C-alpha positions, 0 to 999 in steps of 0.5 A: 156061628163060628167056633174059634179055637185059639192057637197057643203058639199064635201071639194074636190068638193069645192076646184075644184069649187074654182080652176075652177072659178079662172082658167077659161078663162079670156074671157069667163065668167070671175070670180068675182074678188070681191069674191077673191080680192087678185087674181085681184092683183096677176094675172096682177102682174104675167103677168107683171113680165113675160113681164118685165123679157122677156124684161130684157132678150132682153136687155141683148142680146142687150148688148152682141151684142153691146159689140161684135160690140164695141170691133170689131169696136174700135179694127179696129179703133185703128189699123187704127189710128196706121197704116193709119193715115197721119203724118199731123194728129199729136198728134190728133191720140193719142186723138182718140186712148185714146177715143177708149180705153175708149170706149172699157173699157166702153163697157166691163163694160156695158156688164158685169153689164148690168145696168138699168138707171131709176128713181122712185119718187125722186130717180135716180138709176142705178141697175143690177142683173147680177153678173156672177163672184159672186163678193162681193157687195162692188166690184159691187159698185166699178164697178158701180163707174168705169162705171160712171168714164168711162162715164165722161171721154168720155165727157171730151175727146170729148171736148179735141178733139174739142179744138185740132181741134180748135187750128189746124184750126186757132191757130196752135202755141197753138198746142205745148200745145198738145205735150210732157208733155202737152199731159200728162196734158190733160190726167190728166185733163180727169182722174181728171174729171173721178175720181171725177165722180166715187168717188161721186158715190162711196161715195154719191150714196151708197145703204141705207135702205131708197132707199131700201124701195122705190125700193123694190116694183118696183123690186118685181112688175117689175122683181120679184127680191128681194133686196138681188139680186139687186146691185145699186147706187142711188141718192135720192134727198130727205130724211126724217128728224127726224120729218118725213118731206121730206128735200133736200138731200144736198150731193146728190144735190151737186153730181148732180150739179157737174155732170151737171156742167161737162156735161154742161162745156164739151158740151159748149166747144164742141158747141163753138169750133164747131162754131169757126171751122166752121167759120174759115173754111169758110174764110181760104183757103188751098190746095185742098187736105189739105182742103179735110182733114179738111172737113173730120175731121170737119164732124167727129167732127160734128158726135162727137157732134150729136151722143153724144148729142143724145146718152149720153147727153140728156138721162142722163140729162132727168133722172137727171131732172125727180126726181125733179118733182117726175116723174117715168121713167119705169125701165123695158123699160129704153131707157137710158140704150139702147142708152148708150150701142149703143154709143161705137159702133156708134161713132167709126164707124162714124169716120171710115166712115167719114175720108177717110184714115180710110174708105179706110183702113177699106174697104181694109180689105174685098178686095183683091186689096187694094187702096191708098188714096192721102190724106194719102200721104199729108205731113204737120206738125201739 
């Protein structure tokens, strides 16, 4: 309609020409970025920030959904443990209740923090930009430490449950060590490992200027965040000495070895007990009903070995190894954070579905004609 010819001597026309050249469609005669080198950097970065911000919103919605599901399912499981557990389950019910309570705490903190777990160069870090209550930075560090405490306690509680089931199958006289004051000993042991993990995070994995400089470009390019908007704990495997040489950060190395030892010990106990229980169940005969109970508990234990392995052991082990080789894990699409958020939902749901008395109690919640299960009437002291 109009044939506009810019006048080179006119400043307005020159400005129009500049804007027209930069903003013309990318797929039609793209501008020569060599004339505007900064634009070549700005446009992809802006697009990346937009995509990653959208991904961050998706993960936040996902975290909220898993929080609601975890609260419901763990609440149902706690009620079923209290009202539907046969007497022969013994003090095992207290261990299951403790695990559900810890899962609830973990889910609440995860939903509040909505953390991203990732690596950058030689740094393993957990960060969040979410602070709904606008609490002080120090309190956010406490919450991140408690988050680690709850994670560690989940690992140890799983191992303790396996020890109990191992004793109940072939070393029943040792079940006395899960009664009375001994039960508090196991709880104290779980607490010690959890506090150990949390204190390491609080005192060793603190924010510091060195890590700030490493994370600042990542936060800006991926999320458009300033470091003042970010709360994190980080393990920098290397630091610079007075000669600007990279050397091992020994406090962090100690912390990682400590964490790896807890994970390795708990999973070794799980595997050994699982193999022992399977071996004994193939060779010991009981009544059909009692054997059915043991098979259900065994399948529940199998799920409690496989689900944690996939959702909380392997993801954390991988991100602990990556900084050793300076390998980058894209923080924007951290699969580790997603898998961990699923765990408090999937594990208790598997227990409900596998153990028949809990499964029947769960189904009875949605029916008008409750059914009873013969296993619930089994009387056997453990």
